[in-house]
mmCIF file of the N, C-alpha and C atoms, coordinates in Angstrom:
data_MODEL
# 
_entry.id   MODEL 
# 
loop_
_atom_site.group_PDB 
_atom_site.id 
_atom_site.type_symbol 
_atom_site.label_atom_id 
_atom_site.label_alt_id 
_atom_site.label_comp_id 
_atom_site.label_asym_id 
_atom_site.label_entity_id 
_atom_site.label_seq_id 
_atom_site.pdbx_PDB_ins_code 
_atom_site.Cartn_x 
_atom_site.Cartn_y 
_atom_site.Cartn_z 
_atom_site.occupancy 
_atom_site.B_iso_or_equiv 
_atom_site.pdbx_formal_charge 
_atom_site.auth_seq_id 
_atom_site.auth_comp_id 
_atom_site.auth_asym_id 
_atom_site.auth_atom_id 
_atom_site.pdbx_PDB_model_num 
ATOM 1   N N  . MET A 1 1  ? 57.557 186.956 137.551 1.00 0.00 ? 1  MET A N  1 
ATOM 2   C CA . MET A 1 1  ? 58.155 187.871 136.601 1.00 0.00 ? 1  MET A CA 1 
ATOM 3   C C  . MET A 1 1  ? 59.129 188.774 137.360 1.00 0.00 ? 1  MET A C  1 
ATOM 4   N N  . THR A 1 2  ? 60.322 188.891 136.835 1.00 0.00 ? 2  THR A N  1 
ATOM 5   C CA . THR A 1 2  ? 61.340 189.683 137.517 1.00 0.00 ? 2  THR A CA 1 
ATOM 6   C C  . THR A 1 2  ? 61.198 191.163 137.164 1.00 0.00 ? 2  THR A C  1 
ATOM 7   N N  . ARG A 1 3  ? 61.815 191.984 137.971 1.00 0.00 ? 3  ARG A N  1 
ATOM 8   C CA . ARG A 1 3  ? 61.788 193.432 137.737 1.00 0.00 ? 3  ARG A CA 1 
ATOM 9   C C  . ARG A 1 3  ? 62.481 193.773 136.406 1.00 0.00 ? 3  ARG A C  1 
ATOM 10  N N  . ASP A 1 4  ? 63.560 193.075 136.101 1.00 0.00 ? 4  ASP A N  1 
ATOM 11  C CA . ASP A 1 4  ? 64.261 193.323 134.835 1.00 0.00 ? 4  ASP A CA 1 
ATOM 12  C C  . ASP A 1 4  ? 63.363 193.037 133.632 1.00 0.00 ? 4  ASP A C  1 
ATOM 13  N N  . GLU A 1 5  ? 62.590 191.961 133.719 1.00 0.00 ? 5  GLU A N  1 
ATOM 14  C CA . GLU A 1 5  ? 61.676 191.626 132.633 1.00 0.00 ? 5  GLU A CA 1 
ATOM 15  C C  . GLU A 1 5  ? 60.599 192.700 132.497 1.00 0.00 ? 5  GLU A C  1 
ATOM 16  N N  . GLN A 1 6  ? 60.089 193.194 133.618 1.00 0.00 ? 6  GLN A N  1 
ATOM 17  C CA . GLN A 1 6  ? 59.097 194.261 133.574 1.00 0.00 ? 6  GLN A CA 1 
ATOM 18  C C  . GLN A 1 6  ? 59.669 195.519 132.915 1.00 0.00 ? 6  GLN A C  1 
ATOM 19  N N  . LEU A 1 7  ? 60.896 195.864 133.280 1.00 0.00 ? 7  LEU A N  1 
ATOM 20  C CA . LEU A 1 7  ? 61.533 197.053 132.707 1.00 0.00 ? 7  LEU A CA 1 
ATOM 21  C C  . LEU A 1 7  ? 61.776 196.887 131.208 1.00 0.00 ? 7  LEU A C  1 
ATOM 22  N N  . ARG A 1 8  ? 62.163 195.686 130.796 1.00 0.00 ? 8  ARG A N  1 
ATOM 23  C CA . ARG A 1 8  ? 62.363 195.429 129.365 1.00 0.00 ? 8  ARG A CA 1 
ATOM 24  C C  . ARG A 1 8  ? 61.051 195.565 128.595 1.00 0.00 ? 8  ARG A C  1 
ATOM 25  N N  . ARG A 1 9  ? 59.977 195.033 129.158 1.00 0.00 ? 9  ARG A N  1 
ATOM 26  C CA . ARG A 1 9  ? 58.671 195.147 128.501 1.00 0.00 ? 9  ARG A CA 1 
ATOM 27  C C  . ARG A 1 9  ? 58.234 196.607 128.420 1.00 0.00 ? 9  ARG A C  1 
ATOM 28  N N  . ARG A 1 10 ? 58.459 197.352 129.506 1.00 0.00 ? 10 ARG A N  1 
ATOM 29  C CA . ARG A 1 10 ? 58.091 198.766 129.528 1.00 0.00 ? 10 ARG A CA 1 
ATOM 30  C C  . ARG A 1 10 ? 58.858 199.533 128.454 1.00 0.00 ? 10 ARG A C  1 
ATOM 31  N N  . ASP A 1 11 ? 60.156 199.319 128.386 1.00 0.00 ? 11 ASP A N  1 
ATOM 32  C CA . ASP A 1 11 ? 60.986 200.029 127.414 1.00 0.00 ? 11 ASP A CA 1 
ATOM 33  C C  . ASP A 1 11 ? 60.621 199.647 125.986 1.00 0.00 ? 11 ASP A C  1 
ATOM 34  N N  . ALA A 1 12 ? 60.352 198.366 125.755 1.00 0.00 ? 12 ALA A N  1 
ATOM 35  C CA . ALA A 1 12 ? 59.968 197.913 124.410 1.00 0.00 ? 12 ALA A CA 1 
ATOM 36  C C  . ALA A 1 12 ? 58.633 198.531 124.005 1.00 0.00 ? 12 ALA A C  1 
ATOM 37  N N  . ALA A 1 13 ? 57.691 198.587 124.936 1.00 0.00 ? 13 ALA A N  1 
ATOM 38  C CA . ALA A 1 13 ? 56.381 199.155 124.629 1.00 0.00 ? 13 ALA A CA 1 
ATOM 39  C C  . ALA A 1 13 ? 56.498 200.648 124.349 1.00 0.00 ? 13 ALA A C  1 
ATOM 40  N N  . LEU A 1 14 ? 57.264 201.365 125.157 1.00 0.00 ? 14 LEU A N  1 
ATOM 41  C CA . LEU A 1 14 ? 57.415 202.802 124.946 1.00 0.00 ? 14 LEU A CA 1 
ATOM 42  C C  . LEU A 1 14 ? 58.104 203.089 123.612 1.00 0.00 ? 14 LEU A C  1 
ATOM 43  N N  . SER A 1 15 ? 59.110 202.314 123.279 1.00 0.00 ? 15 SER A N  1 
ATOM 44  C CA . SER A 1 15 ? 59.785 202.485 121.986 1.00 0.00 ? 15 SER A CA 1 
ATOM 45  C C  . SER A 1 15 ? 58.821 202.239 120.832 1.00 0.00 ? 15 SER A C  1 
ATOM 46  N N  . ALA A 1 16 ? 57.986 201.210 120.960 1.00 0.00 ? 16 ALA A N  1 
ATOM 47  C CA . ALA A 1 16 ? 57.012 200.897 119.913 1.00 0.00 ? 16 ALA A CA 1 
ATOM 48  C C  . ALA A 1 16 ? 55.974 202.010 119.785 1.00 0.00 ? 16 ALA A C  1 
ATOM 49  N N  . VAL A 1 17 ? 55.511 202.542 120.917 1.00 0.00 ? 17 VAL A N  1 
ATOM 50  C CA . VAL A 1 17 ? 54.535 203.635 120.879 1.00 0.00 ? 17 VAL A CA 1 
ATOM 51  C C  . VAL A 1 17 ? 55.146 204.845 120.181 1.00 0.00 ? 17 VAL A C  1 
ATOM 52  N N  . LYS A 1 18 ? 56.385 205.176 120.520 1.00 0.00 ? 18 LYS A N  1 
ATOM 53  C CA . LYS A 1 18 ? 57.047 206.322 119.888 1.00 0.00 ? 18 LYS A CA 1 
ATOM 54  C C  . LYS A 1 18 ? 57.198 206.102 118.385 1.00 0.00 ? 18 LYS A C  1 
ATOM 55  N N  . LEU A 1 19 ? 57.521 204.884 117.981 1.00 0.00 ? 19 LEU A N  1 
ATOM 56  C CA . LEU A 1 19 ? 57.656 204.581 116.556 1.00 0.00 ? 19 LEU A CA 1 
ATOM 57  C C  . LEU A 1 19 ? 56.316 204.712 115.834 1.00 0.00 ? 19 LEU A C  1 
ATOM 58  N N  . ILE A 1 20 ? 55.261 204.219 116.447 1.00 0.00 ? 20 ILE A N  1 
ATOM 59  C CA . ILE A 1 20 ? 53.923 204.296 115.849 1.00 0.00 ? 20 ILE A CA 1 
ATOM 60  C C  . ILE A 1 20 ? 53.496 205.754 115.717 1.00 0.00 ? 20 ILE A C  1 
ATOM 61  N N  . VAL A 1 21 ? 53.708 206.539 116.773 1.00 0.00 ? 21 VAL A N  1 
ATOM 62  C CA . VAL A 1 21 ? 53.309 207.949 116.750 1.00 0.00 ? 21 VAL A CA 1 
ATOM 63  C C  . VAL A 1 21 ? 54.150 208.727 115.745 1.00 0.00 ? 21 VAL A C  1 
ATOM 64  N N  . SER A 1 22 ? 55.445 208.437 115.684 1.00 0.00 ? 22 SER A N  1 
ATOM 65  C CA . SER A 1 22 ? 56.308 209.172 114.758 1.00 0.00 ? 22 SER A CA 1 
ATOM 66  C C  . SER A 1 22 ? 56.016 208.826 113.303 1.00 0.00 ? 22 SER A C  1 
ATOM 67  N N  . SER A 1 23 ? 55.539 207.627 113.041 1.00 0.00 ? 23 SER A N  1 
ATOM 68  C CA . SER A 1 23 ? 55.234 207.236 111.660 1.00 0.00 ? 23 SER A CA 1 
ATOM 69  C C  . SER A 1 23 ? 53.875 207.756 111.210 1.00 0.00 ? 23 SER A C  1 
ATOM 70  N N  . SER A 1 24 ? 53.125 208.314 112.140 1.00 0.00 ? 24 SER A N  1 
ATOM 71  C CA . SER A 1 24 ? 51.837 208.905 111.793 1.00 0.00 ? 24 SER A CA 1 
ATOM 72  C C  . SER A 1 24 ? 52.084 210.224 111.082 1.00 0.00 ? 24 SER A C  1 
ATOM 73  N N  . HIS A 1 25 ? 51.543 210.358 109.885 1.00 0.00 ? 25 HIS A N  1 
ATOM 74  C CA . HIS A 1 25 ? 51.779 211.558 109.084 1.00 0.00 ? 25 HIS A CA 1 
ATOM 75  C C  . HIS A 1 25 ? 50.636 212.556 109.241 1.00 0.00 ? 25 HIS A C  1 
ATOM 76  N N  . GLN A 1 26 ? 50.067 212.584 110.414 1.00 0.00 ? 26 GLN A N  1 
ATOM 77  C CA . GLN A 1 26 ? 48.954 213.487 110.671 1.00 0.00 ? 26 GLN A CA 1 
ATOM 78  C C  . GLN A 1 26 ? 49.428 214.594 111.612 1.00 0.00 ? 26 GLN A C  1 
ATOM 79  N N  . TYR A 1 27 ? 48.589 215.606 111.749 1.00 0.00 ? 27 TYR A N  1 
ATOM 80  C CA . TYR A 1 27 ? 48.906 216.672 112.691 1.00 0.00 ? 27 TYR A CA 1 
ATOM 81  C C  . TYR A 1 27 ? 48.672 216.240 114.126 1.00 0.00 ? 27 TYR A C  1 
ATOM 82  N N  . SER A 1 28 ? 47.838 215.258 114.318 1.00 0.00 ? 28 SER A N  1 
ATOM 83  C CA . SER A 1 28 ? 47.587 214.734 115.656 1.00 0.00 ? 28 SER A CA 1 
ATOM 84  C C  . SER A 1 28 ? 47.987 213.264 115.683 1.00 0.00 ? 28 SER A C  1 
ATOM 85  N N  . PRO A 1 29 ? 48.270 212.740 116.861 1.00 0.00 ? 29 PRO A N  1 
ATOM 86  C CA . PRO A 1 29 ? 48.674 211.331 116.946 1.00 0.00 ? 29 PRO A CA 1 
ATOM 87  C C  . PRO A 1 29 ? 47.509 210.396 116.612 1.00 0.00 ? 29 PRO A C  1 
ATOM 88  N N  . PRO A 1 30 ? 47.814 209.135 116.332 1.00 0.00 ? 30 PRO A N  1 
ATOM 89  C CA . PRO A 1 30 ? 46.737 208.163 116.069 1.00 0.00 ? 30 PRO A CA 1 
ATOM 90  C C  . PRO A 1 30 ? 45.912 207.945 117.336 1.00 0.00 ? 30 PRO A C  1 
ATOM 91  N N  . SER A 1 31 ? 44.792 207.281 117.194 1.00 0.00 ? 31 SER A N  1 
ATOM 92  C CA . SER A 1 31 ? 43.931 207.046 118.348 1.00 0.00 ? 31 SER A CA 1 
ATOM 93  C C  . SER A 1 31 ? 44.534 205.981 119.266 1.00 0.00 ? 31 SER A C  1 
ATOM 94  N N  . TYR A 1 32 ? 44.086 205.985 120.503 1.00 0.00 ? 32 TYR A N  1 
ATOM 95  C CA . TYR A 1 32 ? 44.542 204.983 121.463 1.00 0.00 ? 32 TYR A CA 1 
ATOM 96  C C  . TYR A 1 32 ? 44.171 203.582 120.996 1.00 0.00 ? 32 TYR A C  1 
ATOM 97  N N  . LYS A 1 33 ? 43.005 203.465 120.374 1.00 0.00 ? 33 LYS A N  1 
ATOM 98  C CA . LYS A 1 33 ? 42.552 202.170 119.885 1.00 0.00 ? 33 LYS A CA 1 
ATOM 99  C C  . LYS A 1 33 ? 43.493 201.650 118.792 1.00 0.00 ? 33 LYS A C  1 
ATOM 100 N N  . GLN A 1 34 ? 43.920 202.531 117.897 1.00 0.00 ? 34 GLN A N  1 
ATOM 101 C CA . GLN A 1 34 ? 44.840 202.134 116.822 1.00 0.00 ? 34 GLN A CA 1 
ATOM 102 C C  . GLN A 1 34 ? 46.197 201.720 117.378 1.00 0.00 ? 34 GLN A C  1 
ATOM 103 N N  . VAL A 1 35 ? 46.707 202.479 118.341 1.00 0.00 ? 35 VAL A N  1 
ATOM 104 C CA . VAL A 1 35 ? 48.017 202.166 118.907 1.00 0.00 ? 35 VAL A CA 1 
ATOM 105 C C  . VAL A 1 35 ? 47.951 200.873 119.708 1.00 0.00 ? 35 VAL A C  1 
ATOM 106 N N  . ALA A 1 36 ? 46.890 200.676 120.492 1.00 0.00 ? 36 ALA A N  1 
ATOM 107 C CA . ALA A 1 36 ? 46.739 199.436 121.261 1.00 0.00 ? 36 ALA A CA 1 
ATOM 108 C C  . ALA A 1 36 ? 46.668 198.237 120.319 1.00 0.00 ? 36 ALA A C  1 
ATOM 109 N N  . ALA A 1 37 ? 45.944 198.370 119.223 1.00 0.00 ? 37 ALA A N  1 
ATOM 110 C CA . ALA A 1 37 ? 45.844 197.283 118.248 1.00 0.00 ? 37 ALA A CA 1 
ATOM 111 C C  . ALA A 1 37 ? 47.207 196.997 117.617 1.00 0.00 ? 37 ALA A C  1 
ATOM 112 N N  . ALA A 1 38 ? 47.966 198.042 117.333 1.00 0.00 ? 38 ALA A N  1 
ATOM 113 C CA . ALA A 1 38 ? 49.296 197.854 116.741 1.00 0.00 ? 38 ALA A CA 1 
ATOM 114 C C  . ALA A 1 38 ? 50.238 197.157 117.728 1.00 0.00 ? 38 ALA A C  1 
ATOM 115 N N  . LEU A 1 39 ? 50.170 197.526 118.990 1.00 0.00 ? 39 LEU A N  1 
ATOM 116 C CA . LEU A 1 39 ? 51.009 196.871 120.002 1.00 0.00 ? 39 LEU A CA 1 
ATOM 117 C C  . LEU A 1 39 ? 50.642 195.393 120.127 1.00 0.00 ? 39 LEU A C  1 
ATOM 118 N N  . ASN A 1 40 ? 49.348 195.097 120.115 1.00 0.00 ? 40 ASN A N  1 
ATOM 119 C CA . ASN A 1 40 ? 48.901 193.704 120.191 1.00 0.00 ? 40 ASN A CA 1 
ATOM 120 C C  . ASN A 1 40 ? 49.312 192.934 118.935 1.00 0.00 ? 40 ASN A C  1 
ATOM 121 N N  . ALA A 1 41 ? 49.261 193.587 117.779 1.00 0.00 ? 41 ALA A N  1 
ATOM 122 C CA . ALA A 1 41 ? 49.660 192.934 116.529 1.00 0.00 ? 41 ALA A CA 1 
ATOM 123 C C  . ALA A 1 41 ? 51.154 192.587 116.540 1.00 0.00 ? 41 ALA A C  1 
ATOM 124 N N  . GLN A 1 42 ? 51.938 193.408 117.227 1.00 0.00 ? 42 GLN A N  1 
ATOM 125 C CA . GLN A 1 42 ? 53.371 193.146 117.359 1.00 0.00 ? 42 GLN A CA 1 
ATOM 126 C C  . GLN A 1 42 ? 53.665 192.159 118.492 1.00 0.00 ? 42 GLN A C  1 
ATOM 127 N N  . GLN A 1 43 ? 52.613 191.674 119.131 1.00 0.00 ? 43 GLN A N  1 
ATOM 128 C CA . GLN A 1 43 ? 52.688 190.726 120.243 1.00 0.00 ? 43 GLN A CA 1 
ATOM 129 C C  . GLN A 1 43 ? 53.478 191.279 121.420 1.00 0.00 ? 43 GLN A C  1 
ATOM 130 N N  . LEU A 1 44 ? 53.391 192.596 121.609 1.00 0.00 ? 44 LEU A N  1 
ATOM 131 C CA . LEU A 1 44 ? 53.990 193.222 122.784 1.00 0.00 ? 44 LEU A CA 1 
ATOM 132 C C  . LEU A 1 44 ? 52.957 193.180 123.900 1.00 0.00 ? 44 LEU A C  1 
ATOM 133 N N  . LYS A 1 45 ? 53.413 192.921 125.091 1.00 0.00 ? 45 LYS A N  1 
ATOM 134 C CA . LYS A 1 45 ? 52.523 192.832 126.244 1.00 0.00 ? 45 LYS A CA 1 
ATOM 135 C C  . LYS A 1 45 ? 52.753 194.028 127.157 1.00 0.00 ? 45 LYS A C  1 
ATOM 136 N N  . THR A 1 46 ? 51.790 194.254 128.056 1.00 0.00 ? 46 THR A N  1 
ATOM 137 C CA . THR A 1 46 ? 51.964 195.290 129.067 1.00 0.00 ? 46 THR A CA 1 
ATOM 138 C C  . THR A 1 46 ? 53.061 194.854 130.026 1.00 0.00 ? 46 THR A C  1 
ATOM 139 N N  . THR A 1 47 ? 53.409 195.731 130.932 1.00 0.00 ? 47 THR A N  1 
ATOM 140 C CA . THR A 1 47 ? 54.448 195.420 131.906 1.00 0.00 ? 47 THR A CA 1 
ATOM 141 C C  . THR A 1 47 ? 54.121 194.149 132.678 1.00 0.00 ? 47 THR A C  1 
ATOM 142 N N  . TRP A 1 48 ? 52.841 193.907 132.906 1.00 0.00 ? 48 TRP A N  1 
ATOM 143 C CA . TRP A 1 48 ? 52.411 192.724 133.655 1.00 0.00 ? 48 TRP A CA 1 
ATOM 144 C C  . TRP A 1 48 ? 52.037 191.560 132.758 1.00 0.00 ? 48 TRP A C  1 
ATOM 145 N N  . GLY A 1 49 ? 52.264 191.666 131.458 1.00 0.00 ? 49 GLY A N  1 
ATOM 146 C CA . GLY A 1 49 ? 52.045 190.549 130.548 1.00 0.00 ? 49 GLY A CA 1 
ATOM 147 C C  . GLY A 1 49 ? 50.650 190.434 129.982 1.00 0.00 ? 49 GLY A C  1 
ATOM 148 N N  . ASN A 1 50 ? 49.875 191.506 130.027 1.00 0.00 ? 50 ASN A N  1 
ATOM 149 C CA . ASN A 1 50 ? 48.507 191.491 129.507 1.00 0.00 ? 50 ASN A CA 1 
ATOM 150 C C  . ASN A 1 50 ? 48.441 192.086 128.105 1.00 0.00 ? 50 ASN A C  1 
ATOM 151 N N  . GLU A 1 51 ? 47.293 191.894 127.457 1.00 0.00 ? 51 GLU A N  1 
ATOM 152 C CA . GLU A 1 51 ? 47.031 192.527 126.164 1.00 0.00 ? 51 GLU A CA 1 
ATOM 153 C C  . GLU A 1 51 ? 46.826 194.026 126.392 1.00 0.00 ? 51 GLU A C  1 
ATOM 154 N N  . TRP A 1 52 ? 47.081 194.816 125.349 1.00 0.00 ? 52 TRP A N  1 
ATOM 155 C CA . TRP A 1 52 ? 46.884 196.252 125.426 1.00 0.00 ? 52 TRP A CA 1 
ATOM 156 C C  . TRP A 1 52 ? 45.438 196.613 125.144 1.00 0.00 ? 52 TRP A C  1 
ATOM 157 N N  . THR A 1 53 ? 44.917 197.562 125.897 1.00 0.00 ? 53 THR A N  1 
ATOM 158 C CA . THR A 1 53 ? 43.626 198.183 125.632 1.00 0.00 ? 53 THR A CA 1 
ATOM 159 C C  . THR A 1 53 ? 43.880 199.687 125.591 1.00 0.00 ? 53 THR A C  1 
ATOM 160 N N  . PRO A 1 54 ? 42.960 200.460 125.026 1.00 0.00 ? 54 PRO A N  1 
ATOM 161 C CA . PRO A 1 54 ? 43.162 201.911 125.024 1.00 0.00 ? 54 PRO A CA 1 
ATOM 162 C C  . PRO A 1 54 ? 43.360 202.487 126.431 1.00 0.00 ? 54 PRO A C  1 
ATOM 163 N N  . GLN A 1 55 ? 42.589 202.003 127.397 1.00 0.00 ? 55 GLN A N  1 
ATOM 164 C CA . GLN A 1 55 ? 42.707 202.507 128.774 1.00 0.00 ? 55 GLN A CA 1 
ATOM 165 C C  . GLN A 1 55 ? 44.063 202.132 129.377 1.00 0.00 ? 55 GLN A C  1 
ATOM 166 N N  . ARG A 1 56 ? 44.518 200.929 129.151 1.00 0.00 ? 56 ARG A N  1 
ATOM 167 C CA . ARG A 1 56 ? 45.834 200.523 129.674 1.00 0.00 ? 56 ARG A CA 1 
ATOM 168 C C  . ARG A 1 56 ? 46.942 201.352 129.052 1.00 0.00 ? 56 ARG A C  1 
ATOM 169 N N  . LEU A 1 57 ? 46.802 201.664 127.766 1.00 0.00 ? 57 LEU A N  1 
ATOM 170 C CA . LEU A 1 57 ? 47.802 202.477 127.087 1.00 0.00 ? 57 LEU A CA 1 
ATOM 171 C C  . LEU A 1 57 ? 47.849 203.879 127.695 1.00 0.00 ? 57 LEU A C  1 
ATOM 172 N N  . LEU A 1 58 ? 46.697 204.478 127.910 1.00 0.00 ? 58 LEU A N  1 
ATOM 173 C CA . LEU A 1 58 ? 46.647 205.807 128.509 1.00 0.00 ? 58 LEU A CA 1 
ATOM 174 C C  . LEU A 1 58 ? 47.293 205.805 129.890 1.00 0.00 ? 58 LEU A C  1 
ATOM 175 N N  . ARG A 1 59 ? 46.939 204.851 130.725 1.00 0.00 ? 59 ARG A N  1 
ATOM 176 C CA . ARG A 1 59 ? 47.497 204.770 132.083 1.00 0.00 ? 59 ARG A CA 1 
ATOM 177 C C  . ARG A 1 59 ? 49.001 204.515 132.047 1.00 0.00 ? 59 ARG A C  1 
ATOM 178 N N  . PHE A 1 60 ? 49.450 203.692 131.137 1.00 0.00 ? 60 PHE A N  1 
ATOM 179 C CA . PHE A 1 60 ? 50.874 203.404 130.973 1.00 0.00 ? 60 PHE A CA 1 
ATOM 180 C C  . PHE A 1 60 ? 51.633 204.695 130.687 1.00 0.00 ? 60 PHE A C  1 
ATOM 181 N N  . LEU A 1 61 ? 51.135 205.467 129.731 1.00 0.00 ? 61 LEU A N  1 
ATOM 182 C CA . LEU A 1 61 ? 51.799 206.711 129.375 1.00 0.00 ? 61 LEU A CA 1 
ATOM 183 C C  . LEU A 1 61 ? 51.747 207.719 130.518 1.00 0.00 ? 61 LEU A C  1 
ATOM 184 N N  . GLN A 1 62 ? 50.623 207.779 131.227 1.00 0.00 ? 62 GLN A N  1 
ATOM 185 C CA . GLN A 1 62 ? 50.518 208.700 132.353 1.00 0.00 ? 62 GLN A CA 1 
ATOM 186 C C  . GLN A 1 62 ? 51.492 208.335 133.468 1.00 0.00 ? 62 GLN A C  1 
ATOM 187 N N  . ARG A 1 63 ? 51.650 207.045 133.716 1.00 0.00 ? 63 ARG A N  1 
ATOM 188 C CA . ARG A 1 63 ? 52.610 206.619 134.754 1.00 0.00 ? 63 ARG A CA 1 
ATOM 189 C C  . ARG A 1 63 ? 54.038 207.010 134.397 1.00 0.00 ? 63 ARG A C  1 
ATOM 190 N N  . LEU A 1 64 ? 54.335 207.074 133.099 1.00 0.00 ? 64 LEU A N  1 
ATOM 191 C CA . LEU A 1 64 ? 55.667 207.463 132.652 1.00 0.00 ? 64 LEU A CA 1 
ATOM 192 C C  . LEU A 1 64 ? 55.820 208.977 132.547 1.00 0.00 ? 64 LEU A C  1 
ATOM 193 N N  . GLY A 1 65 ? 54.767 209.721 132.854 1.00 0.00 ? 65 GLY A N  1 
ATOM 194 C CA . GLY A 1 65 ? 54.844 211.176 132.876 1.00 0.00 ? 65 GLY A CA 1 
ATOM 195 C C  . GLY A 1 65 ? 54.389 211.862 131.611 1.00 0.00 ? 65 GLY A C  1 
ATOM 196 N N  . TYR A 1 66 ? 53.814 211.129 130.677 1.00 0.00 ? 66 TYR A N  1 
ATOM 197 C CA . TYR A 1 66 ? 53.316 211.731 129.444 1.00 0.00 ? 66 TYR A CA 1 
ATOM 198 C C  . TYR A 1 66 ? 51.861 212.123 129.615 1.00 0.00 ? 66 TYR A C  1 
ATOM 199 N N  . SER A 1 67 ? 51.453 213.155 128.905 1.00 0.00 ? 67 SER A N  1 
ATOM 200 C CA . SER A 1 67 ? 50.047 213.547 128.918 1.00 0.00 ? 67 SER A CA 1 
ATOM 201 C C  . SER A 1 67 ? 49.320 212.810 127.796 1.00 0.00 ? 67 SER A C  1 
ATOM 202 N N  . GLY A 1 68 ? 49.526 211.526 127.721 1.00 0.00 ? 68 GLY A N  1 
ATOM 203 C CA . GLY A 1 68 ? 48.902 210.695 126.700 1.00 0.00 ? 68 GLY A CA 1 
ATOM 204 C C  . GLY A 1 68 ? 49.685 210.714 125.397 1.00 0.00 ? 68 GLY A C  1 
ATOM 205 N N  . LEU A 1 69 ? 49.034 210.307 124.320 1.00 0.00 ? 69 LEU A N  1 
ATOM 206 C CA . LEU A 1 69 ? 49.687 210.248 123.019 1.00 0.00 ? 69 LEU A CA 1 
ATOM 207 C C  . LEU A 1 69 ? 50.095 211.632 122.519 1.00 0.00 ? 69 LEU A C  1 
ATOM 208 N N  . HIS A 1 70 ? 49.344 212.655 122.920 1.00 0.00 ? 70 HIS A N  1 
ATOM 209 C CA . HIS A 1 70 ? 49.719 214.014 122.525 1.00 0.00 ? 70 HIS A CA 1 
ATOM 210 C C  . HIS A 1 70 ? 51.059 214.406 123.154 1.00 0.00 ? 70 HIS A C  1 
ATOM 211 N N  . GLY A 1 71 ? 51.286 213.953 124.365 1.00 0.00 ? 71 GLY A N  1 
ATOM 212 C CA . GLY A 1 71 ? 52.559 214.229 125.021 1.00 0.00 ? 71 GLY A CA 1 
ATOM 213 C C  . GLY A 1 71 ? 53.721 213.530 124.339 1.00 0.00 ? 71 GLY A C  1 
ATOM 214 N N  . VAL A 1 72 ? 53.490 212.309 123.892 1.00 0.00 ? 72 VAL A N  1 
ATOM 215 C CA . VAL A 1 72 ? 54.525 211.568 123.166 1.00 0.00 ? 72 VAL A CA 1 
ATOM 216 C C  . VAL A 1 72 ? 54.829 212.282 121.848 1.00 0.00 ? 72 VAL A C  1 
ATOM 217 N N  . LYS A 1 73 ? 53.772 212.697 121.131 1.00 0.00 ? 73 LYS A N  1 
ATOM 218 C CA . LYS A 1 73 ? 53.966 213.397 119.861 1.00 0.00 ? 73 LYS A CA 1 
ATOM 219 C C  . LYS A 1 73 ? 54.698 214.714 120.071 1.00 0.00 ? 73 LYS A C  1 
ATOM 220 N N  . ALA A 1 74 ? 54.354 215.436 121.131 1.00 0.00 ? 74 ALA A N  1 
ATOM 221 C CA . ALA A 1 74 ? 55.016 216.711 121.415 1.00 0.00 ? 74 ALA A CA 1 
ATOM 222 C C  . ALA A 1 74 ? 56.499 216.493 121.701 1.00 0.00 ? 74 ALA A C  1 
ATOM 223 N N  . GLU A 1 75 ? 56.821 215.438 122.446 1.00 0.00 ? 75 GLU A N  1 
ATOM 224 C CA . GLU A 1 75 ? 58.231 215.145 122.720 1.00 0.00 ? 75 GLU A CA 1 
ATOM 225 C C  . GLU A 1 75 ? 58.974 214.815 121.433 1.00 0.00 ? 75 GLU A C  1 
ATOM 226 N N  . LEU A 1 76 ? 58.355 214.036 120.569 1.00 0.00 ? 76 LEU A N  1 
ATOM 227 C CA . LEU A 1 76 ? 58.988 213.671 119.303 1.00 0.00 ? 76 LEU A CA 1 
ATOM 228 C C  . LEU A 1 76 ? 59.146 214.883 118.382 1.00 0.00 ? 76 LEU A C  1 
ATOM 229 N N  . ASP A 1 77 ? 58.243 215.848 118.505 1.00 0.00 ? 77 ASP A N  1 
ATOM 230 C CA . ASP A 1 77 ? 58.319 217.069 117.699 1.00 0.00 ? 77 ASP A CA 1 
ATOM 231 C C  . ASP A 1 77 ? 59.278 218.096 118.296 1.00 0.00 ? 77 ASP A C  1 
ATOM 232 N N  . GLY A 1 78 ? 59.900 217.758 119.426 1.00 0.00 ? 78 GLY A N  1 
ATOM 233 C CA . GLY A 1 78 ? 60.871 218.657 120.039 1.00 0.00 ? 78 GLY A CA 1 
ATOM 234 C C  . GLY A 1 78 ? 60.290 219.602 121.066 1.00 0.00 ? 78 GLY A C  1 
ATOM 235 N N  . GLN A 1 79 ? 59.022 219.460 121.354 1.00 0.00 ? 79 GLN A N  1 
ATOM 236 C CA . GLN A 1 79 ? 58.396 220.287 122.383 1.00 0.00 ? 79 GLN A CA 1 
ATOM 237 C C  . GLN A 1 79 ? 58.455 219.535 123.694 1.00 0.00 ? 79 GLN A C  1 
ATOM 238 N N  . VAL A 1 80 ? 58.668 220.246 124.767 1.00 0.00 ? 80 VAL A N  1 
ATOM 239 C CA . VAL A 1 80 ? 58.687 219.596 126.077 1.00 0.00 ? 80 VAL A CA 1 
ATOM 240 C C  . VAL A 1 80 ? 57.265 219.608 126.601 1.00 0.00 ? 80 VAL A C  1 
ATOM 241 N N  . ASN A 1 81 ? 56.661 218.418 126.679 1.00 0.00 ? 81 ASN A N  1 
ATOM 242 C CA . ASN A 1 81 ? 55.276 218.309 127.141 1.00 0.00 ? 81 ASN A CA 1 
ATOM 243 C C  . ASN A 1 81 ? 55.146 217.181 128.149 1.00 0.00 ? 81 ASN A C  1 
ATOM 244 N N  . LYS A 1 82 ? 56.256 216.745 128.704 1.00 0.00 ? 82 LYS A N  1 
ATOM 245 C CA . LYS A 1 82 ? 56.237 215.645 129.661 1.00 0.00 ? 82 LYS A CA 1 
ATOM 246 C C  . LYS A 1 82 ? 55.968 216.200 131.043 1.00 0.00 ? 82 LYS A C  1 
ATOM 247 N N  . GLN A 1 83 ? 55.049 215.577 131.744 1.00 0.00 ? 83 GLN A N  1 
ATOM 248 C CA . GLN A 1 83 ? 54.716 216.009 133.095 1.00 0.00 ? 83 GLN A CA 1 
ATOM 249 C C  . GLN A 1 83 ? 55.737 215.443 134.062 1.00 0.00 ? 83 GLN A C  1 
ATOM 250 N N  . GLY A 1 84 ? 55.772 216.005 135.242 1.00 0.00 ? 84 GLY A N  1 
ATOM 251 C CA . GLY A 1 84 ? 56.606 215.366 136.242 1.00 0.00 ? 84 GLY A CA 1 
ATOM 252 C C  . GLY A 1 84 ? 57.640 216.210 136.741 1.00 0.00 ? 84 GLY A C  1 
# 
């Protein structure tokens, strides 16, 4: 797997997570289990080509500097909550 393919998968997954979180009409983001299931339903893979699990989703977001799904929701709401 090339680095470009990994970056494309990462960007596609992050875009999908942001879309899922933004479409949530709740005060808090959806659960990690719900988001992981939605990513798998869309047949999106992790950067390394694996299925999504809640733990993989959390680690993925942390590696990108987010404090989990709450950090993604805060960024979408216009609050700066990204670590790093």
